Rosetta silent file (secondary structure, phi, psi, omega in degrees, C-alpha in Angstrom):
SEQUENCE: MSEFKKIFFILSALGMLLGFVGCGQSRERGGVEAIHWDRDMCERCKMVVSERKYAAEVVNPKTNKVYKFDDLGCATLWLKEEKIPWAKEARIWVTDAKTGAWLDARKALYTDDSITPMAYGIAAYSEKTFPKGHKVLHFDEAVKIIEKIEAKNTQLRKAVP
SCORE:     score description
SCORE:     0.000 S_00000001
   1 L     0.000  133.820 -178.383  115.152  -70.340   44.410 S_00000001
   2 L   -72.045  159.992 -179.886  117.974  -72.825   44.774 S_00000001
   3 H   -58.986  -40.767  179.380  119.719  -74.296   41.734 S_00000001
   4 H   -61.375  -44.839 -179.483  118.268  -77.737   42.532 S_00000001
   5 H   -64.905  -38.745  178.261  114.699  -76.370   42.615 S_00000001
   6 H   -62.791  -46.588 -179.436  115.200  -74.552   39.301 S_00000001
   7 H   -64.770  -43.404  178.861  116.473  -77.704   37.596 S_00000001
   8 H   -60.519  -44.603  179.534  113.685  -79.773   39.159 S_00000001
   9 H   -61.710  -46.378 -178.913  111.066  -77.230   37.991 S_00000001
  10 H   -63.777  -45.252  179.178  112.466  -77.131   34.423 S_00000001
  11 H   -65.000  -38.844  177.688  112.643  -80.923   34.168 S_00000001
  12 H   -63.912  -44.987  179.378  109.127  -81.276   35.564 S_00000001
  13 H   -63.066  -43.295  178.935  107.755  -78.734   33.097 S_00000001
  14 H   -62.757  -41.951  178.289  109.574  -80.427   30.220 S_00000001
  15 H   -62.069  -42.468  178.767  108.216  -83.816   31.283 S_00000001
  16 H   -65.518  -41.575  179.112  104.657  -82.494   31.401 S_00000001
  17 H   -60.845  -46.936  178.391  105.061  -80.861   27.991 S_00000001
  18 H   -63.267  -36.493  177.189  106.316  -84.083   26.443 S_00000001
  19 H   -62.996  -42.757  178.709  103.468  -85.958   28.096 S_00000001
  20 H   -67.281  -40.159  178.741  100.887  -83.639   26.559 S_00000001
  21 H   -62.468  -39.097 -179.552  102.486  -83.846   23.115 S_00000001
  22 H   -70.717  -15.124 -177.952  102.405  -87.643   23.344 S_00000001
  23 L   -83.041   -7.925 -179.954   98.686  -87.611   24.111 S_00000001
  24 L   -62.633  145.398 -179.544   97.747  -86.396   20.628 S_00000001
  25 L   -79.455  129.857  172.682   95.736  -88.843   18.582 S_00000001
  26 L  -120.944  150.096  179.242   97.542  -90.380   15.702 S_00000001
  27 L  -142.500  153.551  177.789   95.981  -92.757   13.265 S_00000001
  28 L   -65.018  144.800  177.938   97.114  -94.872   10.412 S_00000001
  29 L   -56.842  125.347 -179.010   96.577  -93.319    6.982 S_00000001
  30 L    85.126   -1.950 -178.603   93.059  -94.294    5.921 S_00000001
  31 L   -84.918  176.274 -178.850   92.252  -95.512    9.429 S_00000001
  32 L   -75.136  156.824  176.260   89.420  -94.525   11.712 S_00000001
  33 L  -118.649  142.699 -179.429   89.373  -91.386   13.776 S_00000001
  34 L   -58.273  136.211  175.319   87.816  -91.280   17.234 S_00000001
  35 L   -92.979  136.121  174.129   84.241  -90.064   17.216 S_00000001
  36 L   -90.753   91.588 -174.955   83.260  -87.555   19.864 S_00000001
  37 L   -55.121  138.469  178.967   79.937  -89.177   20.708 S_00000001
  38 L    66.913   12.955  175.951   77.019  -86.774   21.076 S_00000001
  39 L  -130.840  -44.835  178.983   79.173  -83.924   19.673 S_00000001
  40 L   -69.474  145.716 -178.024   80.322  -84.855   16.157 S_00000001
  41 E  -109.530  146.771  177.136   77.713  -84.313   13.476 S_00000001
  42 L   -64.418  131.511 -178.716   76.793  -86.529   10.545 S_00000001
  43 L   -60.739  -34.278 -175.616   78.209  -85.130    7.320 S_00000001
  44 L   -89.119  -55.309 -171.956   74.988  -85.821    5.400 S_00000001
  45 L   -98.297   -9.729  178.318   72.013  -85.276    7.719 S_00000001
  46 L    67.665   14.524  172.352   73.725  -83.098   10.354 S_00000001
  47 L   -76.678  156.286  177.878   72.331  -85.170   13.225 S_00000001
  48 E   -73.326  136.272  178.953   74.622  -85.734   16.188 S_00000001
  49 L   -80.765  112.563 -176.492   76.467  -89.062   16.010 S_00000001
  50 L  -133.022  -21.426 -178.516   75.442  -90.909   19.158 S_00000001
  51 L   -85.868  104.733 -175.853   74.663  -94.541   18.323 S_00000001
  52 L   -66.816  -16.778 -177.755   77.902  -96.431   18.842 S_00000001
  53 L   -89.039   -9.752 -173.796   76.514  -99.528   17.105 S_00000001
  54 L  -131.998    8.232 -177.089   75.756  -97.912   13.755 S_00000001
  55 L   -68.511  158.252  178.074   78.330  -95.163   13.158 S_00000001
  56 E  -144.341  155.772  174.202   80.358  -94.948    9.960 S_00000001
  57 E  -137.202  144.851  175.170   83.356  -93.045    8.660 S_00000001
  58 E  -121.442  130.478 -178.823   84.569  -92.363    5.161 S_00000001
  59 E  -114.918  125.732  176.021   88.223  -91.501    4.600 S_00000001
  60 L   -70.391  119.959 -176.076   89.408  -89.648    1.501 S_00000001
  61 L   -69.232  -19.512 -178.659   92.358  -91.726    0.270 S_00000001
  62 L   -86.196  -41.151 -175.597   94.083  -88.693   -1.235 S_00000001
  63 L  -105.926  -14.040 -176.325   93.881  -86.232    1.673 S_00000001
  64 L    69.420   13.626  177.557   93.232  -88.635    4.576 S_00000001
  65 L   -70.976  139.428 -178.012   90.311  -86.402    5.638 S_00000001
  66 E  -106.158  134.067  175.942   87.677  -88.212    7.702 S_00000001
  67 E  -116.225  131.635 -173.901   83.930  -87.725    7.271 S_00000001
  68 E  -108.320  146.404 -175.404   81.684  -89.021   10.062 S_00000001
  69 E  -140.384  151.316 -179.872   78.164  -90.427    9.781 S_00000001
  70 L   -86.923   -5.258 -172.300   75.461  -91.634   12.136 S_00000001
  71 L  -163.002  145.180  176.259   74.460  -94.517    9.880 S_00000001
  72 H   -58.309  -33.310  178.877   75.926  -96.507    6.977 S_00000001
  73 H   -58.853  -46.545  178.679   72.995  -95.239    4.922 S_00000001
  74 H   -61.659  -39.900 -178.191   74.072  -91.619    5.306 S_00000001
  75 H   -64.435  -49.271 -175.955   77.652  -92.529    4.383 S_00000001
  76 H   -71.987  -36.575  177.673   76.825  -94.404    1.190 S_00000001
  77 H   -68.765  -36.967  176.946   74.142  -91.949    0.083 S_00000001
  78 H   -60.004  -45.604  178.728   76.506  -89.013    0.725 S_00000001
  79 H   -58.040  -40.707 -178.202   79.126  -90.595   -1.544 S_00000001
  80 H   -75.417  -51.135 -175.388   76.503  -90.979   -4.279 S_00000001
  81 H   -64.228  -37.917 -178.894   74.607  -87.686   -3.859 S_00000001
  82 L   -84.972   -0.480  179.721   77.727  -85.546   -3.615 S_00000001
  83 L    50.239   51.645 -178.254   79.251  -87.349   -6.612 S_00000001
  84 L   -65.452  118.355 -175.674   82.473  -87.902   -4.674 S_00000001
  85 L   -66.031  -22.940 -178.371   85.129  -88.582   -7.337 S_00000001
  86 L  -101.981   18.622 -174.687   87.162  -90.829   -5.044 S_00000001
  87 L   -56.101  -41.958 -177.911   84.174  -92.884   -3.829 S_00000001
  88 L   -68.872  -26.533 -179.751   85.450  -96.200   -5.198 S_00000001
  89 L   -94.636   -8.468 -176.493   88.825  -95.728   -3.507 S_00000001
  90 L   -59.241  142.777  170.004   87.373  -94.395   -0.229 S_00000001
  91 E   -87.508  124.421  179.732   88.091  -96.274    2.976 S_00000001
  92 E  -117.217  127.348 -179.251   84.717  -96.875    4.599 S_00000001
  93 E  -118.214  143.407  175.286   84.511  -97.945    8.222 S_00000001
  94 E  -133.352  155.479  176.974   81.470  -99.106   10.205 S_00000001
  95 E   -90.881  141.690  176.238   81.040 -100.077   13.818 S_00000001
  96 E   -66.441  126.918 -175.883   80.208 -103.648   14.720 S_00000001
  97 L   -66.465  -17.102  178.698   76.624 -103.613   16.005 S_00000001
  98 L   -95.899  -44.662 -172.998   77.533 -106.023   18.789 S_00000001
  99 L  -105.264  -20.050 -175.733   80.958 -104.849   19.986 S_00000001
 100 L    82.171   -0.430  178.590   81.303 -101.315   18.645 S_00000001
 101 L   -69.983  148.496  179.575   84.674 -102.246   17.102 S_00000001
 102 E   -77.916  138.078  179.363   85.529 -100.645   13.774 S_00000001
 103 E  -128.341  148.792  171.541   85.251 -102.842   10.694 S_00000001
 104 E   -67.493  118.771 -173.706   86.175 -102.336    7.056 S_00000001
 105 L   -61.118  -32.106 -178.694   82.716 -101.731    5.569 S_00000001
 106 L   -76.434  -13.721  179.041   83.496 -103.585    2.360 S_00000001
 107 L  -108.063  -12.898 -178.114   84.463 -106.718    4.320 S_00000001
 108 L   -68.888  162.322  174.467   81.796 -106.586    7.039 S_00000001
 109 E  -107.638  147.662 -172.655   78.696 -108.765    7.065 S_00000001
 110 E  -128.934  153.694  167.282   75.277 -107.122    7.347 S_00000001
 111 E  -118.520  163.644 -177.424   71.723 -107.714    8.478 S_00000001
 112 L  -123.385   25.623 -175.632   68.774 -105.617    7.356 S_00000001
 113 L  -127.092   28.472 -179.617   66.400 -105.799   10.314 S_00000001
 114 L   -97.835  161.268  173.727   67.862 -103.444   12.922 S_00000001
 115 L   -94.727  105.926 -174.016   66.511 -100.183   14.257 S_00000001
 116 L  -110.899  162.849 -175.450   69.144  -97.720   13.073 S_00000001
 117 L   -53.261  -38.960 -178.219   69.434  -93.928   13.455 S_00000001
 118 L  -106.410   12.507  173.613   68.214  -93.169    9.936 S_00000001
 119 L    64.748   28.154  173.596   65.876  -96.191    9.683 S_00000001
 120 L   -84.779  -18.456  173.811   67.739  -97.972    6.884 S_00000001
 121 L    80.466    2.127 -174.608   67.903 -101.064    9.103 S_00000001
 122 L   -90.160  124.977  177.070   71.441 -102.063    8.130 S_00000001
 123 E  -123.750  140.079 -177.938   73.741 -103.327   10.910 S_00000001
 124 E  -101.176  147.567  178.087   77.347 -104.443   10.436 S_00000001
 125 E  -145.656  159.376  169.926   79.092 -107.401   12.043 S_00000001
 126 L   -87.918  174.492  176.665   82.334 -109.303   11.834 S_00000001
 127 L   -61.212  -36.224 -177.771   82.308 -113.033   11.085 S_00000001
 128 L   -72.083  -31.909 -174.409   82.696 -113.716   14.830 S_00000001
 129 L  -101.736   -2.335 -177.369   79.827 -111.487   15.957 S_00000001
 130 L   -60.480  129.078 -177.028   77.320 -112.137   13.155 S_00000001
 131 L   -69.675  135.932  179.608   74.013 -113.209   14.751 S_00000001
 132 L   -65.251  146.661  175.880   72.930 -116.785   14.098 S_00000001
 133 L    85.468    0.529  178.504   69.825 -117.322   12.040 S_00000001
 134 L  -100.391  149.135  173.539   70.172 -114.147    9.971 S_00000001
 135 L   -73.373  132.951  179.457   70.630 -113.938    6.232 S_00000001
 136 L   -82.166  127.679  172.936   74.131 -112.640    5.433 S_00000001
 137 E  -113.488  145.246  175.750   74.279 -109.505    3.306 S_00000001
 138 L  -102.800  171.026 -172.583   77.472 -108.128    1.811 S_00000001
 139 H   -50.626  -52.434 -177.523   78.366 -104.469    1.325 S_00000001
 140 H   -60.635  -36.913  177.846   76.969 -104.082   -2.216 S_00000001
 141 H   -67.961  -40.871  178.797   73.692 -105.739   -1.190 S_00000001
 142 H   -62.708  -41.935  179.517   73.396 -103.475    1.853 S_00000001
 143 H   -63.071  -40.942  178.986   73.983 -100.396   -0.319 S_00000001
 144 H   -63.168  -39.658  177.425   71.252 -101.496   -2.752 S_00000001
 145 H   -63.515  -44.902  179.051   68.790 -101.889    0.142 S_00000001
 146 H   -59.561  -47.422 -178.978   69.701  -98.414    1.438 S_00000001
 147 H   -63.801  -37.084  178.467   69.249  -96.870   -2.025 S_00000001
 148 H   -65.894  -44.001  178.454   65.880  -98.609   -2.473 S_00000001
 149 H   -63.888  -42.516  179.946   64.635  -97.307    0.892 S_00000001
 150 H   -64.869  -38.330  177.384   65.871  -93.799    0.084 S_00000001
 151 H   -61.974  -42.271  178.320   64.127  -93.874   -3.323 S_00000001
 152 H   -65.251  -42.956  177.982   60.872  -94.831   -1.606 S_00000001
 153 H   -61.122  -39.533  178.367   61.354  -92.072    1.004 S_00000001
 154 H   -63.934  -42.160  177.436   61.944  -89.552   -1.781 S_00000001
 155 H   -61.959  -42.991 -179.644   58.728  -90.607   -3.519 S_00000001
 156 H   -64.491  -39.005  178.608   56.795  -90.249   -0.260 S_00000001
 157 H   -64.587  -38.723  179.596   58.239  -86.760    0.345 S_00000001
 158 H   -68.891  -29.518 -177.862   57.206  -85.673   -3.154 S_00000001
 159 H   -76.742  -20.965 -178.992   53.677  -87.003   -2.619 S_00000001
 160 L   -82.269  125.301 -178.419   53.115  -84.885    0.497 S_00000001
 161 L   -68.791    0.000    0.000   51.705  -81.436   -0.412 S_00000001
């Protein structure tokens, strides 16, 4: 092999290696992590996350670990049921039901009449995408609705022999 070919081969290999290293996903601390649709599983219910309009993520502010959910209901109930000590400081992200863009869950606006993966009915929107004619719900109100529905579901499960 000629000297030119050796140098060309080494530089090409180095370029490809650097290209692959640069392709790794990086995210801002506390930011969202890409969901592998139809492969990642919900942390709470273990269903596959597939609905791009209702997904949620919770980020541990201390470790930056990301937990993925198929529905805001699963995310908020998981924080409560698992008695997560950092729940109040957690970064919670939801997808905009219209655009699929990630939104800060505590700043998003919500409706309660959607058909969602876990049937809590809560859909998130930004101010720009919020549907006209709907009552605006804020994060705390949405969580209360989710908890009320879950309490009713728990009662129904207990009533079935």
